[in-house]
N, C-alpha and C positions, 0 to 999 in steps of 0.2 A: 725535239724539246718543245714542251707546252709554253705557250707565250703568257706572259703576266697580263692581268688586267690592264696595267698601265700601256703596255705595247698594244693590246687589243683596241683599246679606245682612243689611241693617238690618231689624229688626222694629218700629221705633219707630212707636206709635200702634195697634199690634196686639195682640191677646190671645190667648194659647194656653190651652185647656183640657186638662188632663192628667189621665187616670184613673189611678188607682195612684200619685199623685203623692207619696206618702210613702215609696215603694218605691225601690229601688235605681236602677234605669233611669228612673224617673218623676222622680226627685230630679235626676238628670244632665240630663234633657230641661228641667226648669225651670231650672237653672242656664243652660243654653244658650240658652234663649229671653230670659232675663234679661241675659246678656252680650251679646245682639244688640240690646238696647234695648226689648224687648217686656214686656208684662205677663203674669202667670200666675194661673190659678185651679187649685188642686190639688183633686183629689177622692179620697177614700180612705174606708176603712172605719172606722179607728183615730182617734179625736179627739185623743187624748193624743199619738200619733206624729205626726198632723197639726200640732199646735200646735208641737212640737218642730221640725219641718221648717220650718214657716212663719218661726218666730223666727230660725232659722239663716240662711234666705235673707235675711230682713230686715236682719240683721247685715251680711252681705255685699254686699247691693245695695239702692240707694235706689229701685228701681222698684216698681211696684204689685204686690203680692202678696196673694191671699186664698185661702180655702179653703172646702170643704163637706164634711160627712160624706156618704157616698154608698155605698149597698148595691146592687152590680151584679146581685143576685139578685131585686130589687124592681123590676119594670118600670115602676111608676107613678114612683118616684124617678128613674129613669133618663130618662123623658119629660119630667120637671119640670126637669131641670138649666138648660136653655137659657134660661128664663124668669129663673130665680134670678141666672144669671151677667149677663144684660144688665141686671138692676137695678143691678149694681155697675159694669159695664164698658159701653162703647158698643157693643161688638161681640164676636162670636166669630170669629176669623179662622183659627185653626189649632186641631186637635183631635188628641190624641195618646193613642191607646189602649194603655197599658201595663198596666192592672190585669188580673189573671187568677188563675185558681186553677192552682197551679204544682205541680211535681213533689213538692216537700217536704211538700204538704198532709196533714194527718193524717186525712181522711175515710175512711169505712169502705170497704174495697175499692177503694182509689184506686192506691196506689203497692204494687200486688201482683202477682203473677203473672196472666196474662191469664184463666185458668180461674176465678180468684177475684175478678176486677174486678166491682164491685157496679152493677148497673143504674141504681139511684137516683143513684149518685154520676157516673155517665156523664151522666145527664140534667143533674145539677146543672153539671157541666163544660161542657156545651153551653150552658146558660143564661148563665153567666158568661163564658165564653172566646169564645163566638160570637155568641149571641143580643144580649147586652147591648150589645156595641160597634156591632152593626148598628142596633139600636133607638136608640141614643143619636145616632148619625149621622142616622138618619132624622128624630128630633125636632129635630135642629139644622139641617136643610136651609133653612128659613126665614132663619135668622140668617146662615148661611153664604153664602148666595146675595145676601146685601146686604153681604158684606164685601167688602174691594179685591182680594185676591188669595188666596181661601180655599184652604187645604190640609188634608187629613186624611191622618194617618200612623198605620198600624195595625202594632202591635208584634208579630211572630211569632217563629217558632222553628224551627231546622233540623230538628226532628222534625215539623214541617209540611210538610218538602220530602222527608225520607229516613227510612228506617227506623233505630231504634237498634242499635248493635253491643252486645249484652249483655255481650261478653267485658270490655269496660272497667270494668264495676262490681265484678266480682270479689266479694269478700266483704263489701262494703259495704251500707250501709242505703239507698243511693241507687238508685232505679229510673228507669222510663220508662213512665209511664201511656198506656195507649192511647188513653183519651178526650182527654187533652191532645193528642197527637198529631193526632187527628181534629177537634179544634176549631181548632188552628192551621192545618191544612191548608185548612180551610173559610173561616178568615179570610183567609188569603192569596189563595184563588180569588175571594172575595166582593170584596176590594179591586179585584181586575181588573173584576169586573162593575160595581161602583160607579163606576169610573173612565171607563166608557162612558155609564153611565145619567145621572150627575150633570154629564156634560161639556156646554158648554165652560166652565161656570161655576166648579165646583169639582174641583180635582185630589185624586185618592186614590192614595196608594202604600203598600208596606209596607216595614218593616225587618225582616229576618229575623236573629235573633240567635243565635251559637253559645253555647256553655257559657261561664257567668260564674263567676270565681272567687269564692267567699264562704266560704272556710275549709273547704272540704270534706276528706274523709278523704284522707291522703296517696296512698293506694293509687289512688284514683279519679283524683285530679290527675293523678299520673304517667302512668297509661294514657290518660287523655283527651288530654292535652298531646302524648304521642307520635303520635297520629293527626293532629294539627294541623300543616300544612305551616308555620306561623309559630312552632310549639313551645311554645305556651303557652295557657292559657285566656284569656278576655276578661276586661278590667276596665271599670267603667261609662265610664270616659273615652273607651274605644274607639267608643263609639255617637254621642258628641257632634256629630262631624263629619257623620254622616248626617243626623242630626236638623236640625242648622244648615241643611244643604243643601236638605232637603225642606220645610222650614218656611218658607223664605224664597223670594225671587224668583230665587235662583241656580238654582231648578229649575223656572222659570215654564213651560217646555215639556216638563215631564217628568210623567206620569201613567200610572197602571196598571203601574207597575213594582215589583220586588221587590229591594232593595239588601240583599245578603246580607253580614253583618258577622261572620264565622264564623272568620277566620284561615286560610280555605282548607279547613275541614273537608269541605265538600260537593263539592269539585273532584276528589277521588281518583276 
């Protein structure tokens, strides 16, 4: 008997582990999982912000919500997460890798012209944006393979697919670090590699995000939006559909794919 959309989309009895869970997209992912009946474990660096986000989710949902502070740059912490999660939850069913060192980071030689981008910062970006998600997935394989319908979702960026149009930045403080693009491109490709290596037990897919509006300078927002077929920057809500789809059995025959949620930016 064919299952209904309601049953296919249900995450009852499943637990999602979300890195960067206190961030904008991570929080939207948490809301999505909870709305579908699942439980969430948020991982983030800042305990104070985590506590705030946990309280907010608990106020809105009666489902199980927990959190751990977590430093992506510390491999030992990355590899210990699975054991900590199963102490509180019966399984790890969904992994959503949102945490990243992003374009607004203040690290030395990060958001600067290419000729002044710092090699140590490049290495740090690779550790956080590429190596940490991979090692986390690696450490969670025993738990994922015991899950009913395990799904891994890696959050990438359009700059992992295409080069930046530097004209949109104008005289703003916003930029496009090369190390970010390299790491996100690597993560997108690694998702495809993992999809074949971890099959048939574990599905691995990517969501590639376009620029998200977060109060950027008016000049940048205008320039960016002019290049988007849908005429605007994204908001966090725009990613909830793709997260719901890839987290649930709605996508049970989908692996190794990259769902691009960018308003059409990369179709030109």
